Structures are given as structure tokens and as C-alpha cells.
N, C-alpha and C positions, 0 to 999 in steps of 0.2 A: 151495843157495846159501850161502856165507858171509856173515856179517854184515859189511858194509863200511860203515862209518861216514861214509867220502868221499861215498856216495851219497846220504845223508841230509844231509850238509853242502851239497852241490850242489842238493839239491832245496829246503832251506831258503832258500838264496840266491835261487833262482828265484821260490819263493812270496814272499818279503819284496819283491822287485823287482817283482811284480805286484800287491802290497798284499793278499796272503792271509797277512796277520799271524798268525792262529791256527795256520794250516797250518805256516809258518815256525818258530813257537815249537815246535810239536811234533817237527819235524826236527832243530830245533838241540838240543833236549833230548836226543833220541835219539843224536845226535852226541856231545853232552858227556858221556853216560854211559860212552862208549867211549873218548874221547880224553884226552890229557894236554898239559901244556905251554901255550905262549902261544896257540895256536889255541882251546884249551878255555877260557882266560880271556876271549878276545876274544868268542867266541861267547855267554858267560855275559853280558857286557856287551850285546850285541845283544838277548838274551832280554828283559834288564830293560828296553830301551828299546822293544822291541815291544810289551810289555805296559804302557807308558805310552801307546801309540797312536803311537809315532814310528818312523819308517823309519831305522835306524842306517846304511843303504846309502847315505849320500850320496856326491857325487863323489869326495871325498878318500878316504873308506874303500874305494872300488872301485880307484881308482889303487893304493892298498897291495896289493890283493888280486891285482891284475895282475903286481906285482913278486915275489909270492910264488912 
């Protein structure tokens, strides 16, 4: 099966939303290693916040994702 960074990204989102910050960081780092552009920078910010113990996926961020 080919390496699909979208799967890692979706898994990271689900883990962050359920409070599994460690798992979310691992998934987002795998995504970041394969991605480029705005989404890569966004996930890098998310990882930074997750490492600080904060969930970056607040309502405003989730609304942005729904529009993408």
C-alpha cells in the first residue's frame, strides 16, 4: 500500500480531538515529512501547540478545515 500522508493527517486530527496528543504529534510529524505548502506549516504550528499541552483544534480552526 502506498504511503498516503492524508491518512496520517486524518488520524492526527482524530487523535487531537480525542485528547491523544502524543499520538496526534506522531501522526502530524509523519504528515509533515511528506507534505508541503500551507498545510505543512499549519500542522507544524499544531505540533508546537500540542507539545505545549494545548489542543490547537478549537472551533475556529475546525471551521477553517471544513472550508478546505
